[in-house]
C-alpha positions in Angstrom: -10.4 -11.1 -8.2 -9.0 -7.8 -9.1 -7.2 -5.1 -7.1 -6.7 -1.8 -8.9 -4.2 0.6 -7.5 -4.3 4.3 -8.5 -3.1 7.7 -7.4 0.6 7.5 -8.3 2.4 10.2 -10.1 5.5 12.5 -10.3 6.0 14.7 -7.2 8.8 16.6 -5.5 10.4 15.9 -2.2 8.2 16.9 0.7 5.0 16.6 -1.3 2.1 14.3 -0.5 0.2 11.6 -2.5 -2.8 9.5 -1.7 -2.9 6.0 -3.2 -6.1 4.1 -3.5 -6.9 0.4 -4.2 -10.3 -0.7 -5.5 -11.2 -4.3 -5.3 -13.7 -6.5 -7.0 -14.5 -10.2 -7.3 -14.0 -10.9 -3.6 -14.9 -9.3 -0.4 -11.9 -8.2 1.7 -14.0 -7.1 4.6 -12.5 -9.9 6.8 -9.0 -9.8 5.3 -5.8 -8.0 6.2 -4.5 -5.8 3.4 -1.3 -4.1 2.6 0.9 -1.9 0.4 4.2 -3.1 -0.9 6.7 -1.3 -3.1 9.4 -2.1 -5.5 12.1 0.5 -6.2 14.4 0.5 -9.2 16.6 -2.5 -9.0 15.2 -3.6 -5.7 13.0 -6.4 -4.5 9.4 -5.8 -3.5 9.2 -4.8 0.1 6.5 -4.3 2.7 5.5 -0.7 3.2 2.3 -0.8 5.3 -0.4 -3.2 6.3 -3.6 -3.2 8.2 -5.9 -5.8 9.8 -9.4 -6.8 8.7 -11.2 -4.2 10.8 -8.8 -1.4 10.0 -7.7 -0.7 13.6 -4.2 -2.3 13.6 -1.8 -0.8 11.1 1.8 -1.7 10.7 4.5 0.2 8.9 8.0 -0.3 7.7 10.5 1.7 9.6 11.3 3.7 6.5 7.8 5.1 6.2 6.7 5.2 9.8 5.4 8.7 10.8 4.9 9.7 7.1 2.5 7.1 5.7 -0.9 6.2 6.9 -2.8 3.2 5.7 -6.6 2.9 6.0 -9.4 0.8 4.9 -12.3 2.6 3.2 -15.9 1.8 2.5 -16.6 -0.8 -0.3 -13.5 -2.9 0.1 -11.1 0.0 -0.7 -7.6 0.5 0.7 -5.8 3.8 0.9 -2.2 5.0 1.6 -1.7 8.6 2.5 1.9 9.4 1.9 3.3 12.7 3.3 6.8 14.2 3.3 7.8 12.1 0.3 11.5 11.4 -0.1 13.6 10.4 -3.1 13.8 6.9 -1.7 10.1 6.5 -1.8 10.3 6.3 -5.6 8.8 2.9 -6.5 6.0 1.0 -8.0 3.4 0.6 -5.2 1.3 -2.6 -5.1 -1.8 -3.2 -3.0 -2.4 -6.7 -1.8 -5.0 -8.8 0.1 -4.2 -11.5 2.5 -5.9 -14.8 3.4 -5.3 -13.8 7.0 -7.4 -11.4 9.1 -4.6 -10.1 11.3 -2.0 -7.6 10.1 0.9 -9.2 8.4 4.2 -7.8 7.0 5.1 -11.0 5.1 4.8 -10.9 1.3 4.1 -14.7 1.2 0.9 -14.2 3.3 -0.7 -12.1 0.7 -2.5 -14.0 -2.0 -4.1 -11.3 -4.1 -2.1 -8.5 -5.8 -2.9 -5.4 -7.9 -0.9 -4.3 -10.9 0.8 -1.4 -9.2 0.9 2.4 -9.5 4.1 4.3 -10.0 5.4 7.0 -7.7 8.3 9.1 -8.7 9.8 11.6 -6.3 12.2 14.2 -7.6 14.3 16.8 -5.9 
């Protein structure tokens, strides 16, 4: 099972980025999926999650109103990030859960991608 995150880069505050996660080796059509991030010197934290059908998203308070998670065709996952802030600088990981319902708990995700780096500068 592979999850491949892409779309990271170096941007300035206020810019936007769209992250994508391509999956293979397993269908995630009935699985919740999510994005986590790990900033410099910090633990990996939940950023956004979505249920199997893509209709129940959840967001960390720090990204609510700026980030949008969505499930795309072909077992893909996206994260639209708008109005990026310095504190959004992190490596972003996509993950797939064994559960169907949206979950914010890292331990409920069994499948992880390698991460894509987002750096926001002023």
